[in-house]
N, C-alpha and C positions, 0 to 999 in steps of 0.2 A: 220182110221182118228177120230179125238176129236175134240169138240169144245165146246166153252163156252162164257157165260156172266160173268164178275168179275168183281169186287174190294177189297179190303180192309176187306170188311166184310165176303167176303164168293161169293161163286159159284152162281149165280141169272139163269142162264141158262144153259141147253144142249143141244147140237146137236139130233135131231130126226133122228133114221135111214131113211134112205129111201130105198122101194127095187129094185132091180138093177142099181142104182147107177153107177155114172161113174166109181168110185174105186170098183167095185165089175167086172163089164165088163171089165174092164183096169186094172187089178192091177198092180200094182207099179213094180213089178218082172218083167214084160212084156217092160217093158216103153224102149226103146233107149234112151242110152245119150243123155239127153240136150234136149228132147221132152215136152212140156210141156201140161198139160190135167185139164181142165176145168172141178172143182166139185161143182156144188149149194147144200146148206146145209141148213137147217130147224132147228134155235134152240126155244125151247120154251122157252120163256120166263115166270118165275112164276108171276102170277098176283098181289103179294105181294109187287115186287120190288119196292122201292122209288125211290122217284124222285132222279137223280144223273147222274153222267158220270161214264161210265164203260166202261174195256176193252174186245174185241172181241180178243179171244185166240183159236189158232188149236194148234196139236200137232198132232204127228204119233204115233201111237200104235201099242207094239212089239206084233205080232197074237200071238206069240208061248208062252207069260208072260201073255198075255191081260192086262197089264200096258201101260202108256200112257208114252214115251222117255222125249218128254220135249215139252213143250207149250211155244210157239211166237207171241208175241202180233200180231195181224193184222188191226188193227184199234180199234175207240173208238166209243162208242154210247150215246147219251144222251136221257134217260128215261125221260119223263115230264107227269105230274099227266090228 
């Protein structure tokens, strides 16, 4: 899984890995069809992030190739001074 906070200027925050997270304990390959798994994420926001509106995006990572397959916007955050 990949998670970012970003805007048109670039990426301002990245997901911090969590040891023994939900996806490590219950990898997607073991899920029955239709099952939902809650996975809480921590995103480290750059302290130099300017005030403004930012998209929160998540994506699945191809474990064999190590790259993100596709990001999907799942929300918006407002950064203030």
